[in-house]
C-alpha positions as CSV (number, residue, x, y, z in Angstrom):
1,M,-14.5,55.3,38.1
2,S,-16.2,52.3,36.6
3,M,-14.7,49.4,34.9
4,L,-15.7,50.4,31.5
5,E,-13.9,53.6,31.9
6,E,-10.7,52.1,33.0
7,H,-10.3,50.0,29.9
8,Q,-11.2,53.0,27.5
9,H,-7.8,54.5,26.0
10,K,-7.4,58.2,25.6
11,H,-4.9,57.8,23.1
12,P,-5.1,56.2,19.6
13,V,-1.6,54.4,20.1
14,H,-1.1,52.3,23.0
15,E,2.0,50.4,24.1
16,F,2.2,47.9,26.7
17,D,5.0,45.5,27.4
18,G,6.8,46.3,24.0
19,I,3.7,45.8,21.9
20,I,2.4,48.8,20.0
21,E,-1.3,48.7,19.2
22,N,-2.6,51.4,16.8
23,R,-6.4,52.0,17.1
24,A,-6.4,54.8,14.7
25,N,-5.9,52.5,11.4
26,R,-8.8,49.8,11.7
27,P,-8.3,46.6,9.4
28,P,-10.3,46.6,6.1
29,A,-13.7,45.8,6.1
30,Y,-13.2,42.8,3.7
31,F,-11.1,41.2,6.4
32,A,-14.0,41.2,8.8
33,V,-16.3,39.9,6.2
34,L,-13.9,37.0,5.4
35,F,-13.0,36.1,8.9
36,Y,-16.5,35.8,9.9
37,G,-17.4,34.0,6.7
38,L,-15.0,31.6,7.3
39,I,-16.4,31.0,10.6
40,V,-19.9,30.4,9.3
41,W,-18.4,28.1,6.5
42,G,-16.5,26.1,9.0
43,V,-19.8,25.3,11.1
44,I,-21.8,24.5,8.0
45,F,-19.0,22.2,7.0
46,C,-18.8,20.3,10.1
47,A,-22.6,20.1,10.4
48,Y,-23.0,18.6,7.1
49,Y,-20.4,15.9,7.5
50,L,-21.4,15.2,11.1
51,L,-25.2,15.1,10.6
52,S,-25.3,13.8,7.1
53,G,-24.2,10.4,8.0
54,W,-21.3,10.4,5.6
55,S,-18.1,8.3,6.6
56,S,-15.1,7.6,4.8
57,S,-15.4,3.7,5.8
58,G,-18.9,3.7,4.3
59,E,-17.6,5.1,1.1
60,F,-14.9,2.8,1.0
61,E,-17.3,0.1,1.4
62,E,-19.5,1.1,-1.4
63,K,-16.7,1.6,-3.8
64,M,-15.4,-1.8,-2.9
65,A,-18.7,-3.4,-3.2
66,A,-19.2,-1.8,-6.9
67,H,-15.5,-3.0,-7.8
68,Q,-16.2,-6.6,-6.6
69,Q,-19.5,-6.5,-8.6
70,Q,-17.7,-5.2,-11.7
71,A,-14.8,-7.9,-11.4
72,G,-17.4,-10.8,-10.6
73,S,-19.6,-9.9,-13.7
74,A,-16.5,-9.5,-16.1
75,P,-16.5,-12.3,-18.3
76,V,-13.3,-14.7,-18.0
77,A,-11.4,-15.6,-20.9
78,A,-10.3,-19.4,-21.3
79,A,-6.8,-19.3,-20.9
80,A,-4.9,-20.9,-23.8
81,P,-3.0,-23.9,-22.8
82,A,0.7,-22.7,-22.3
83,T,3.5,-24.2,-24.6
84,A,6.5,-25.8,-23.0
85,L,8.7,-22.7,-24.2
86,E,6.1,-20.2,-22.3
87,E,6.3,-22.6,-19.1
88,A,10.0,-22.7,-19.2
89,E,10.2,-18.8,-19.4
90,N,7.6,-18.4,-16.6
91,G,9.8,-20.9,-14.5
92,K,12.9,-18.7,-15.4
93,E,11.3,-15.6,-14.7
94,L,9.6,-16.8,-11.1
95,F,13.0,-18.2,-10.2
96,A,14.8,-14.9,-11.0
97,S,12.1,-13.0,-9.1
98,H,11.8,-15.2,-6.0
99,C,14.6,-17.7,-5.6
100,A,17.7,-16.0,-7.2
101,M,18.2,-13.9,-4.0
102,C,19.1,-16.9,-1.9
103,H,20.2,-19.6,-4.6
104,G,22.0,-17.3,-6.9
105,A,21.1,-16.1,-10.6
106,E,22.0,-19.4,-12.1
107,G,21.3,-21.7,-9.3
108,E,24.9,-21.6,-8.1
109,G,24.0,-21.4,-4.6
110,G,24.6,-18.4,-1.9
111,I,22.5,-18.3,1.0
112,G,20.6,-21.3,-0.1
113,P,22.0,-24.4,-1.3
114,D,23.4,-24.9,-4.9
115,L,20.8,-26.1,-7.3
116,T,23.2,-27.3,-9.9
117,S,24.7,-30.1,-7.9
118,G,23.9,-33.6,-8.5
119,S,22.0,-34.2,-5.1
120,F,19.7,-32.3,-2.7
121,K,19.2,-33.0,0.8
122,Y,15.4,-33.6,0.4
123,G,15.5,-35.4,-2.9
124,R,16.1,-34.4,-6.8
125,D,12.8,-35.6,-8.3
126,A,10.0,-33.5,-9.6
127,A,7.7,-34.3,-6.5
128,D,10.4,-33.7,-3.8
129,I,11.5,-30.3,-5.4
130,A,7.7,-29.3,-5.7
131,E,7.2,-30.3,-2.0
132,S,10.1,-28.0,-1.2
133,I,8.7,-24.9,-2.9
134,R,5.1,-25.5,-2.0
135,N,5.7,-26.3,1.7
136,G,9.0,-24.8,2.5
137,R,12.0,-26.7,4.4
138,P,13.3,-26.1,7.9
139,R,16.1,-23.4,8.6
140,G,15.4,-21.0,5.4
141,M,13.4,-22.4,2.7
142,P,10.1,-20.3,2.8
143,A,6.9,-21.9,1.7
144,F,5.5,-20.4,-1.6
145,G,2.2,-22.6,-1.9
146,S,0.0,-19.9,-0.9
147,Q,1.7,-17.3,-3.3
148,F,1.9,-19.4,-6.6
149,K,-0.6,-21.4,-8.3
150,A,0.1,-25.1,-9.2
151,A,0.9,-24.6,-12.8
152,E,3.6,-22.1,-11.4
153,I,4.9,-24.5,-9.1
154,D,5.4,-27.0,-11.9
155,S,6.8,-24.6,-14.2
156,L,9.3,-23.5,-11.2
157,T,10.1,-27.2,-10.7
158,D,10.9,-27.8,-14.4
159,F,13.3,-25.0,-14.4
160,V,15.0,-26.3,-11.1
161,L,15.4,-29.5,-12.7
162,S,16.8,-27.9,-15.9
163,L,19.7,-26.2,-13.7
164,K,22.0,-29.5,-13.6
C-alpha cells in the first residue's frame, strides 16, 4: 500500500482526536477566490512599499519642509506696541499659568515664598525680580528665560511688583 493510499479517506466524514472533518460539504467558491485574492494583494502591497522607495520618515520630512517654507514666506505683521493695561493683563495671565501653583493665586505663598511681603531674599527691585524669573534661583525656583520673551518677563516683573 502506497503512502497516497494511506491518506485517502474512504468516508466523507472523518473524526480524529475529537475533531470532526466533513469533506462532503466543500467551502463555497467565493471563499477560495477571496482567500487567494488577499494573498496576491498582500504580496503586491508589500512589494510596492518595499520597492518604491517610500518611507514614512521621508514623507514627514517633505511635509515639514513644505510647512517651514510656508511659515517662512508668510508675511509677518508688525506687532502694535502693547499698552500698559495689556502688559498688566499679560503679566497676570503668565503669573496664573506658571507661577500661581507655587506662589499662590494672589502671590501669598505656598511652596514658593510670599510675594506680597516687603522683602525678598534676592532683592525686590525690578532687575532682581527679572533675574530670578529669567535664570531661576537655587532650591526650587526654575528658570523661565528660555520659555518667555523679554517683554513677557518685563510684564511678569511688573505684575510681581504690583503684588505689594
